[in-house]
N, C-alpha and C positions, 0 to 999 in steps of 0.2 A: 085887373083881376092878376097879371103876373106879376104886377110894381105889390102890391097888397102881398102876394106868397114871397115876393121876394123881402120886403119890410121884413114881414113877420119870421121868415126864415134866419134870418142877421141879427133880430131881436133875440132869436131862441138861440143862436149861435153865443151872441156874447152874453145871456144871461150862463152860460155854459163856461164860459171863459172866464167872467167873472167869479160864478159858483167856484170854478176849479181851484181859481188863483188865491180867495177868499180861504178853502181849504186847505191849500198849500202853504198859508200864511198862520192859519190855526196848527197846522203840524208842525211848521219853525218854531212856532213860540211853544210848542209842548216841549220838541226836540230843546231847546234854549231852557228851559226850565231844569227837563232831565239833568242835563248837563251841568247847572248850575245846582243839582241835589247831590250829584254823584261828586263835585269839586268837592262842598261841605262836607261829604260822607268823606274824602280824603284828606282832607283836612282834619277834620275829627281825629281819625285813626293815627294818622304821623302824631297829633296831640299827644294821643294816648300811649302810641312807640315812647316818644320821646320820655313822657313820664315816668312810662314802664322800665325804661332802661334806666334815669333818674334813681328810679327806688330801687335797682338792681345794683348800681356800684355803692349806693350809701350802705345796703346790708353787704356788701361784697366789705366795705371798709367797717364796717361796725363787725364781721366776723372776725378778720384780721385784727382788729382789736382786741374780740374777746380772747383770740387764740395766744394775743401777745400777752394779754394778763392773766390768762391762763397759766402760761407758760412758765411766766414770774415767779406767778404764785408757786407754780409745784418744785421751782427750782430754789424756792427761798431756803436759806438755811436757818433753823432756829437761832435764836442768839446764846450767843456762849457756848455754840456748839462746836466741840472739839479743840476750844480756845485751852492755850497754854501748854497743849500735846508737845513735846519734844519733836522736832523734825517731822508734824505735819500741818499738811496745806490745805485749806476746804476751797473749792471751787462748785459753782454751782453751771449746771452744762442743761442740753436740753433733756430734759426728761429725767434728769440725776442728780445728784448730789455725792460731792465724788471727794473723799480724804484721801490726799497726795501722801502716801509714808518714804521717807528718804531711806533708802535702801542701805545707806549706810550705818543709818538708826537700827534699821533691822535685822544686819546679817555681816559676818567679818567678809572680806572678800574671797569670792569662790565657793561659800558656805551657805548652806541653806536652814545651818542652826539659827532657831531667834537667840539674839545678846540678853541678857538677864534686863537690864534697861529697856528692851523692846517692849518685853512681855508687859512691863508696867505700863507702857504708853498703850500698847492695843487691850489690857485689861478697863481700863480709864474708855479707850474709845468701844470696846465693846458695852459699856454699862451705859454709855448714853446713847448707842443705837436701841438697845435696847429699851429706854425709858423714851426715845421720839419716833422710833421708824420699827416697831415692834415685828410688825407681820410683811415688812417689805421686803422685795426680792434687791441680792446683793450680787452684784459682781466684780470679782475679784481678778486684777489683771498684774501679770508681771512683765517688768522692763528690765533692760540691761544696756551699756554702753555698746560703745561697737569695737571696742577690742576685741580680739578672736578668743575663744577658750583656751586657754595653754594648762594651766595649773590645776584641773578640775576634774571630777572623773565623770562631767556631764558632757555629752556628745556636740551641743551647739549652746548659745547664748538662748535657744527655746526652750529650750530643756531645764536651761537651770530658770529662767523667767517663772514658768509653769510652778516651777516645784517651787517657787521660791512663793507665789503668789496661794498654791496650797497649803504652804507651811501657816501660812499666817490665817488662811481660813479654817484648818484646824484648827488652831488658837482660838479665833473668836466662839468656835462651835462650842471649846470647852468652859467658855466664858456665858454661855446661853443661847448664844445664836442658832437658829434651826437651821439644820445641815440642808431639808429640801429648797429653802429658798435662798440656796447659796450656787452658784457656776464659777469655773476656772478658766482663761483660756491666759495666753501670752503674745506679746509681739517681740520680744528678746530686742534686737537693737532696732526694729525699723521704725520706732517713732522716737528719736533721742532729742535732747532740750540742749541748751545752748552751754550748758558742761557735761563731764561724763559722770560729776557729783548726781546732780539733778537727770540724769538720763537712768541712772539704777534706782528704781524706783516698784512699789506696789499700789496699786490703787485701788480703793475700796469705794466701788459707786453702786450706792443705795438709788434704788431705782422707785422714781415719783411718781413715773406715770404710764 
């Protein structure tokens, strides 16, 4: 009788043991399946992130290209614009088309009175601006060489540069350009060029964007 009970107990313990092992194995298998699923999700997210980053870089490159194209278009000088005008050079800059007019073409030394030939040049320039850029803002900027003022009534080169820019602007207004679109400034001697003659200039900057 005791042997029978012992056998039954042993069988019961063995059944619990094997049942417990089987449950643990099933749980382990479930955990492994969950881990595999999580790894797949992580890999999917990494792939999506890589794709998003690649798309971002592509969009940034396209945006930079569009900006460059837009800047080039806005700075494109119309064919023949200001060509043949004495002492006038045209440059395309960021958001501007600039007519650089030699100061020695415009004025006598230390003077702010426009020379007769300068008026003819400015007359033609005004006509072309009215045709190509009728409603654009215009900045007039005066520059001088670096020599100190000696024989002029102006206290500094900044004053001389400003007054020269103003005189050019006033003449352009008399030829039909709109006063409210114009602004004035002077850099005086602060931005010299490679020669004193080139340093003396008035820039008519047409704002294109």
